[in-house]
TIDRENBA-202582 format. One record per residue (C-alpha): residue number from 1; x, y, z. Coordinates in steps of 0.1 Angstrom, whole numbers, always signed. Example, Ala and Ser with C-alpha at 12.3 -4.5 7.8 and 13.67 -1.06 7.14 Angstrom:
BEGIN
{resi=1, x=+123, y=-45, z=+78}
{resi=2, x=+137, y=-11, z=+71}
***
This chain:
BEGIN
{resi=1, x=-803, y=+157, z=+946}
{resi=2, x=-800, y=+128, z=+921}
{resi=3, x=-829, y=+104, z=+921}
{resi=4, x=-823, y=+68, z=+909}
{resi=5, x=-852, y=+46, z=+899}
{resi=6, x=-850, y=+10, z=+886}
{resi=7, x=-876, y=-9, z=+866}
{resi=8, x=-868, y=-45, z=+859}
{resi=9, x=-882, y=-54, z=+824}
{resi=10, x=-877, y=-84, z=+802}
{resi=11, x=-855, y=-86, z=+771}
{resi=12, x=-875, y=-93, z=+739}
{resi=13, x=-864, y=-102, z=+704}
{resi=14, x=-872, y=-85, z=+671}
{resi=15, x=-865, y=-52, z=+652}
{resi=16, x=-884, y=-22, z=+639}
{resi=17, x=-905, y=-31, z=+608}
{resi=18, x=-896, y=-14, z=+575}
{resi=19, x=-928, y=+7, z=+575}
{resi=20, x=-920, y=+21, z=+609}
{resi=21, x=-883, y=+28, z=+603}
{resi=22, x=-891, y=+48, z=+572}
{resi=23, x=-914, y=+70, z=+592}
{resi=24, x=-888, y=+73, z=+620}
{resi=25, x=-863, y=+86, z=+595}
{resi=26, x=-887, y=+112, z=+581}
{resi=27, x=-898, y=+124, z=+615}
{resi=28, x=-861, y=+125, z=+627}
{resi=29, x=-853, y=+147, z=+597}
{resi=30, x=-881, y=+171, z=+606}
{resi=31, x=-871, y=+173, z=+643}
{resi=32, x=-834, y=+180, z=+633}
{resi=33, x=-847, y=+207, z=+609}
{resi=34, x=-868, y=+223, z=+637}
{resi=35, x=-836, y=+228, z=+657}
{resi=36, x=-818, y=+241, z=+626}
{resi=37, x=-845, y=+266, z=+618}
{resi=38, x=-843, y=+279, z=+654}
{resi=39, x=-805, y=+280, z=+652}
{resi=40, x=-803, y=+256, z=+681}
{resi=41, x=-782, y=+227, z=+667}
{resi=42, x=-759, y=+230, z=+698}
{resi=43, x=-791, y=+226, z=+719}
{resi=44, x=-799, y=+194, z=+700}
{resi=45, x=-765, y=+180, z=+710}
{resi=46, x=-771, y=+188, z=+746}
{resi=47, x=-805, y=+171, z=+745}
{resi=48, x=-791, y=+140, z=+728}
{resi=49, x=-765, y=+138, z=+755}
{resi=50, x=-793, y=+136, z=+781}
{resi=51, x=-802, y=+99, z=+786}
{resi=52, x=-838, y=+106, z=+794}
{resi=53, x=-844, y=+130, z=+765}
{resi=54, x=-829, y=+105, z=+741}
{resi=55, x=-852, y=+78, z=+755}
{resi=56, x=-882, y=+101, z=+751}
{resi=57, x=-871, y=+109, z=+715}
{resi=58, x=-872, y=+72, z=+707}
{resi=59, x=-907, y=+71, z=+721}
{resi=60, x=-918, y=+101, z=+700}
{resi=61, x=-904, y=+83, z=+669}
{resi=62, x=-926, y=+53, z=+677}
{resi=63, x=-902, y=+29, z=+693}
{resi=64, x=-908, y=+9, z=+725}
{resi=65, x=-897, y=+29, z=+755}
{resi=66, x=-882, y=-1, z=+773}
{resi=67, x=-862, y=-15, z=+744}
{resi=68, x=-824, y=-18, z=+740}
{resi=69, x=-831, y=-15, z=+703}
{resi=70, x=-843, y=+20, z=+709}
{resi=71, x=-807, y=+32, z=+711}
{resi=72, x=-795, y=+16, z=+679}
{resi=73, x=-827, y=+22, z=+659}
{resi=74, x=-831, y=+59, z=+670}
{resi=75, x=-794, y=+65, z=+663}
{resi=76, x=-798, y=+50, z=+628}
{resi=77, x=-830, y=+70, z=+621}
{resi=78, x=-812, y=+102, z=+631}
{resi=79, x=-783, y=+94, z=+609}
{resi=80, x=-803, y=+84, z=+578}
{resi=81, x=-828, y=+111, z=+584}
{resi=82, x=-801, y=+137, z=+584}
{resi=83, x=-786, y=+124, z=+552}
{resi=84, x=-776, y=+151, z=+528}
{resi=85, x=-788, y=+178, z=+552}
{resi=86, x=-754, y=+175, z=+568}
{resi=87, x=-737, y=+200, z=+545}
{resi=88, x=-766, y=+224, z=+547}
{resi=89, x=-768, y=+227, z=+585}
{resi=90, x=-732, y=+217, z=+594}
{resi=91, x=-742, y=+187, z=+615}
{resi=92, x=-726, y=+153, z=+611}
{resi=93, x=-734, y=+118, z=+624}
{resi=94, x=-710, y=+89, z=+621}
{resi=95, x=-708, y=+54, z=+634}
{resi=96, x=-736, y=+31, z=+644}
{resi=97, x=-742, y=-5, z=+654}
{resi=98, x=-716, y=-33, z=+650}
{resi=99, x=-694, y=-29, z=+619}
{resi=100, x=-707, y=+6, z=+613}
{resi=101, x=-693, y=+16, z=+648}
{resi=102, x=-660, y=-1, z=+641}
{resi=103, x=-656, y=+17, z=+608}
{resi=104, x=-661, y=+51, z=+623}
{resi=105, x=-625, y=+64, z=+616}
{resi=106, x=-628, y=+55, z=+579}
{resi=107, x=-662, y=+71, z=+578}
{resi=108, x=-648, y=+103, z=+593}
{resi=109, x=-620, y=+104, z=+568}
{resi=110, x=-644, y=+101, z=+538}
{resi=111, x=-667, y=+128, z=+553}
{resi=112, x=-637, y=+151, z=+560}
{resi=113, x=-626, y=+148, z=+524}
{resi=114, x=-660, y=+157, z=+512}
{resi=115, x=-667, y=+185, z=+536}
{resi=116, x=-632, y=+199, z=+539}
{resi=117, x=-623, y=+195, z=+576}
{resi=118, x=-594, y=+179, z=+595}
{resi=119, x=-605, y=+144, z=+604}
{resi=120, x=-578, y=+137, z=+631}
{resi=121, x=-596, y=+155, z=+659}
{resi=122, x=-628, y=+135, z=+654}
{resi=123, x=-609, y=+102, z=+650}
{resi=124, x=-592, y=+109, z=+683}
{resi=125, x=-625, y=+117, z=+700}
{resi=126, x=-641, y=+86, z=+686}
{resi=127, x=-612, y=+63, z=+697}
{resi=128, x=-608, y=+78, z=+731}
{resi=129, x=-645, y=+76, z=+742}
{resi=130, x=-646, y=+40, z=+729}
{resi=131, x=-615, y=+30, z=+749}
{resi=132, x=-628, y=+47, z=+780}
{resi=133, x=-662, y=+29, z=+780}
{resi=134, x=-648, y=-4, z=+769}
{resi=135, x=-615, y=-6, z=+789}
{resi=136, x=-611, y=+21, z=+815}
{resi=137, x=-646, y=+13, z=+828}
{resi=138, x=-648, y=-24, z=+833}
{resi=139, x=-684, y=-30, z=+842}
{resi=140, x=-691, y=-62, z=+822}
{resi=141, x=-706, y=-44, z=+792}
{resi=142, x=-689, y=-47, z=+758}
{resi=143, x=-696, y=-19, z=+734}
{resi=144, x=-715, y=-28, z=+702}
{resi=145, x=-729, y=+6, z=+693}
{resi=146, x=-709, y=+39, z=+688}
{resi=147, x=-725, y=+71, z=+675}
{resi=148, x=-705, y=+104, z=+672}
{resi=149, x=-725, y=+135, z=+664}
{resi=150, x=-706, y=+167, z=+658}
{resi=151, x=-709, y=+202, z=+642}
{resi=152, x=-686, y=+221, z=+618}
{resi=153, x=-680, y=+245, z=+648}
{resi=154, x=-664, y=+217, z=+668}
{resi=155, x=-692, y=+208, z=+693}
{resi=156, x=-700, y=+171, z=+698}
{resi=157, x=-718, y=+144, z=+717}
{resi=158, x=-714, y=+106, z=+718}
{resi=159, x=-740, y=+79, z=+724}
{resi=160, x=-725, y=+44, z=+730}
{resi=161, x=-742, y=+12, z=+742}
{resi=162, x=-727, y=-21, z=+756}
{resi=163, x=-742, y=-55, z=+762}
{resi=164, x=-736, y=-79, z=+791}
{resi=165, x=-735, y=-113, z=+776}
{resi=166, x=-741, y=-130, z=+809}
{resi=167, x=-775, y=-114, z=+816}
{resi=168, x=-784, y=-98, z=+782}
{resi=169, x=-788, y=-64, z=+798}
{resi=170, x=-778, y=-32, z=+780}
{resi=171, x=-760, y=-1, z=+793}
{resi=172, x=-759, y=+32, z=+775}
{resi=173, x=-731, y=+58, z=+778}
{resi=174, x=-737, y=+95, z=+770}
{resi=175, x=-710, y=+122, z=+765}
{resi=176, x=-713, y=+160, z=+758}
{resi=177, x=-682, y=+175, z=+744}
{resi=178, x=-686, y=+210, z=+760}
{resi=179, x=-687, y=+194, z=+795}
{resi=180, x=-657, y=+171, z=+790}
{resi=181, x=-629, y=+188, z=+809}
{resi=182, x=-608, y=+156, z=+808}
{resi=183, x=-614, y=+123, z=+790}
{resi=184, x=-599, y=+105, z=+820}
{resi=185, x=-617, y=+122, z=+849}
{resi=186, x=-655, y=+119, z=+853}
{resi=187, x=-661, y=+126, z=+816}
{resi=188, x=-697, y=+113, z=+812}
{resi=189, x=-729, y=+133, z=+809}
{resi=190, x=-747, y=+102, z=+821}
{resi=191, x=-747, y=+64, z=+821}
{resi=192, x=-780, y=+47, z=+820}
{resi=193, x=-784, y=+10, z=+829}
{resi=194, x=-809, y=-17, z=+839}
{resi=195, x=-790, y=-26, z=+871}
{resi=196, x=-762, y=-13, z=+892}
{resi=197, x=-732, y=-36, z=+894}
{resi=198, x=-716, y=-45, z=+927}
{resi=199, x=-680, y=-44, z=+914}
{resi=200, x=-667, y=-21, z=+886}
{resi=201, x=-632, y=-11, z=+879}
{resi=202, x=-636, y=+26, z=+871}
{resi=203, x=-603, y=+41, z=+861}
{resi=204, x=-618, y=+74, z=+851}
{resi=205, x=-633, y=+82, z=+885}
{resi=206, x=-618, y=+112, z=+903}
{resi=207, x=-605, y=+89, z=+931}
{resi=208, x=-587, y=+67, z=+906}
{resi=209, x=-562, y=+95, z=+897}
{resi=210, x=-533, y=+80, z=+918}
{resi=211, x=-539, y=+46, z=+902}
{resi=212, x=-538, y=+62, z=+867}
{resi=213, x=-504, y=+77, z=+876}
{resi=214, x=-490, y=+44, z=+889}
{resi=215, x=-503, y=+25, z=+858}
{resi=216, x=-487, y=+51, z=+835}
{resi=217, x=-454, y=+48, z=+854}
{resi=218, x=-455, y=+10, z=+852}
{resi=219, x=-457, y=+13, z=+814}
{resi=220, x=-424, y=+33, z=+816}
{resi=221, x=-407, y=+5, z=+836}
{resi=222, x=-388, y=-24, z=+822}
{resi=223, x=-412, y=-52, z=+814}
{resi=224, x=-394, y=-78, z=+835}
{resi=225, x=-398, y=-56, z=+866}
{resi=226, x=-436, y=-53, z=+860}
{resi=227, x=-439, y=-90, z=+853}
{resi=228, x=-421, y=-98, z=+886}
{resi=229, x=-446, y=-76, z=+904}
{resi=230, x=-475, y=-93, z=+887}
{resi=231, x=-463, y=-127, z=+897}
{resi=232, x=-462, y=-115, z=+933}
{resi=233, x=-497, y=-100, z=+934}
{resi=234, x=-513, y=-128, z=+914}
{resi=235, x=-506, y=-152, z=+943}
{resi=236, x=-526, y=-130, z=+968}
{resi=237, x=-555, y=-115, z=+950}
{resi=238, x=-582, y=-102, z=+973}
{resi=239, x=-615, y=-121, z=+973}
{resi=240, x=-636, y=-92, z=+960}
{resi=241, x=-617, y=-90, z=+927}
{resi=242, x=-636, y=-110, z=+901}
{resi=243, x=-604, y=-121, z=+884}
{resi=244, x=-581, y=-151, z=+884}
{resi=245, x=-544, y=-153, z=+875}
{resi=246, x=-554, y=-176, z=+845}
{resi=247, x=-572, y=-147, z=+829}
{resi=248, x=-540, y=-128, z=+823}
{resi=249, x=-512, y=-145, z=+805}
{resi=250, x=-477, y=-132, z=+815}
{resi=251, x=-464, y=-137, z=+779}
{resi=252, x=-491, y=-115, z=+764}
{resi=253, x=-486, y=-89, z=+791}
{resi=254, x=-448, y=-89, z=+784}
{resi=255, x=-454, y=-84, z=+747}
{resi=256, x=-476, y=-53, z=+753}
{resi=257, x=-452, y=-39, z=+779}
{resi=258, x=-423, y=-42, z=+755}
{resi=259, x=-442, y=-20, z=+731}
{resi=260, x=-451, y=+6, z=+757}
{resi=261, x=-415, y=+6, z=+771}
{resi=262, x=-401, y=+14, z=+737}
{resi=263, x=-426, y=+43, z=+733}
{resi=264, x=-436, y=+53, z=+768}
{resi=265, x=-470, y=+70, z=+773}
{resi=266, x=-468, y=+104, z=+789}
{resi=267, x=-502, y=+102, z=+806}
{resi=268, x=-531, y=+79, z=+812}
{resi=269, x=-550, y=+90, z=+782}
{resi=270, x=-521, y=+79, z=+760}
{resi=271, x=-521, y=+46, z=+780}
{resi=272, x=-557, y=+40, z=+769}
{resi=273, x=-549, y=+47, z=+732}
{resi=274, x=-518, y=+25, z=+730}
{resi=275, x=-523, y=-4, z=+706}
{resi=276, x=-529, y=-37, z=+724}
{resi=277, x=-536, y=-22, z=+758}
{resi=278, x=-570, y=-36, z=+766}
{resi=279, x=-591, y=-44, z=+796}
{resi=280, x=-569, y=-74, z=+808}
{resi=281, x=-537, y=-54, z=+807}
{resi=282, x=-553, y=-25, z=+826}
{resi=283, x=-568, y=-50, z=+852}
{resi=284, x=-533, y=-65, z=+859}
{resi=285, x=-517, y=-31, z=+863}
{resi=286, x=-546, y=-19, z=+884}
{resi=287, x=-541, y=-48, z=+908}
{resi=288, x=-504, y=-41, z=+910}
{resi=289, x=-512, y=-4, z=+917}
{resi=290, x=-535, y=-14, z=+945}
{resi=291, x=-515, y=-43, z=+962}
{resi=292, x=-480, y=-30, z=+957}
{resi=293, x=-483, y=+8, z=+957}
{resi=294, x=-515, y=+12, z=+978}
{resi=295, x=-533, y=+32, z=+951}
{resi=296, x=-566, y=+14, z=+944}
{resi=297, x=-588, y=+24, z=+916}
{resi=298, x=-625, y=+31, z=+922}
{resi=299, x=-647, y=+0, z=+923}
{resi=300, x=-680, y=+19, z=+924}
{resi=301, x=-704, y=+17, z=+895}
{resi=302, x=-703, y=+50, z=+876}
{resi=303, x=-739, y=+46, z=+863}
{resi=304, x=-760, y=+77, z=+871}
{resi=305, x=-794, y=+67, z=+859}
{resi=306, x=-811, y=+34, z=+858}
{resi=307, x=-841, y=+17, z=+841}
{resi=308, x=-843, y=-14, z=+820}
{resi=309, x=-840, y=-20, z=+783}
{resi=310, x=-860, y=-48, z=+768}
{resi=311, x=-869, y=-55, z=+732}
{resi=312, x=-891, y=-44, z=+703}
{resi=313, x=-926, y=-59, z=+709}
{resi=314, x=-952, y=-32, z=+700}
{resi=315, x=-959, y=-21, z=+735}
{resi=316, x=-976, y=-1, z=+749}
{resi=317, x=-998, y=-1, z=+718}
{resi=318, x=-994, y=-4, z=+680}
{resi=319, x=-982, y=+27, z=+662}
{resi=320, x=-1010, y=+47, z=+646}
{resi=321, x=-996, y=+50, z=+611}
{resi=322, x=-1022, y=+77, z=+600}
{resi=323, x=-1014, y=+100, z=+629}
{resi=324, x=-977, y=+94, z=+625}
{resi=325, x=-978, y=+105, z=+588}
{resi=326, x=-999, y=+136, z=+599}
{resi=327, x=-972, y=+145, z=+624}
{resi=328, x=-945, y=+144, z=+597}
{resi=329, x=-967, y=+165, z=+574}
{resi=330, x=-974, y=+190, z=+601}
{resi=331, x=-937, y=+195, z=+608}
{resi=332, x=-928, y=+197, z=+572}
{resi=333, x=-954, y=+225, z=+567}
{resi=334, x=-943, y=+244, z=+598}
{resi=335, x=-906, y=+243, z=+588}
{resi=336, x=-914, y=+254, z=+552}
{resi=337, x=-935, y=+283, z=+565}
{resi=338, x=-908, y=+293, z=+590}
{resi=339, x=-883, y=+296, z=+562}
{resi=340, x=-907, y=+320, z=+545}
{resi=341, x=-910, y=+341, z=+576}
{resi=342, x=-944, y=+327, z=+588}
{resi=343, x=-935, y=+314, z=+623}
{resi=344, x=-969, y=+309, z=+639}
{resi=345, x=-968, y=+271, z=+637}
{resi=346, x=-932, y=+270, z=+649}
{resi=347, x=-941, y=+291, z=+679}
{resi=348, x=-968, y=+266, z=+687}
{resi=349, x=-944, y=+237, z=+684}
{resi=350, x=-921, y=+252, z=+710}
{resi=351, x=-946, y=+242, z=+736}
{resi=352, x=-941, y=+205, z=+728}
{resi=353, x=-922, y=+188, z=+757}
{resi=354, x=-901, y=+167, z=+734}
{resi=355, x=-887, y=+198, z=+718}
{resi=356, x=-876, y=+218, z=+748}
{resi=357, x=-884, y=+203, z=+782}
{resi=358, x=-881, y=+164, z=+781}
***
């Protein structure tokens, strides 16, 4: 039985100081190496896809447990800590916050040229998960962080985060590749949030399948027919839909529909990947689907876990720099000895909760 707990905590400003982030990178590197030494890189992906384990990892690295910055800073520490180890252990981390996330396809191409793999699979994964969390799930949170972690064997996980500009709350989306049977039907490992929203258009819910089919069909129809349907439904929108006809401009909708009519999508996943098809287009077609064809999309919030994200402020206590450095030194020594066949320290480390049981 799933248990949901909510803790309302304030949002604070600030960022990780330089001295702390440098240590976070070093400790991240050693934690990644622990999994590599144990031949458990796939297990690391599973754990990173667990919202609670990822949160605990951020705490182990010395960041505040209730911080929205924990996501972006922990992600950056993992990426920079991994560094040139990528080639050695066959683990890759691309993306990040803001422009780094937007430039993920180009980063994948550069990495693929260097490492010798086909970039197209990973570009498609990156684009699809971003479109799902930004457009197919309309919960009021706009993505600003996108991190794709994958292996040379083809396994992957994704950690994304969005911000609600109206209340400054954050929401994090976790994916695990091996559990994704379909990108457009219940694809998430977990969605962690500060608060559950009363109304969310969730087009990747299982019960939204009929709506997906209608939306795909509408994009195969002549644009004038679809615009006529929109003009009809926009005059009688139900009160529970937080949308007004002014939000959707028919001329913009027609331009997009002309493009999709010329190259019709074969399924809803292709709909999401069509250039120009954003949240407003999907909202308009969703309303047509509901009011004309009686195939409503789910309006239930898909978030599975909840607690608040605040900001970096040094709580619950200042980082003990001396002990932090001793931890890094301990892990470095244990890993070096394990590579030489002396595994006593590694066996002791297995008992740590952050490594196996968080």
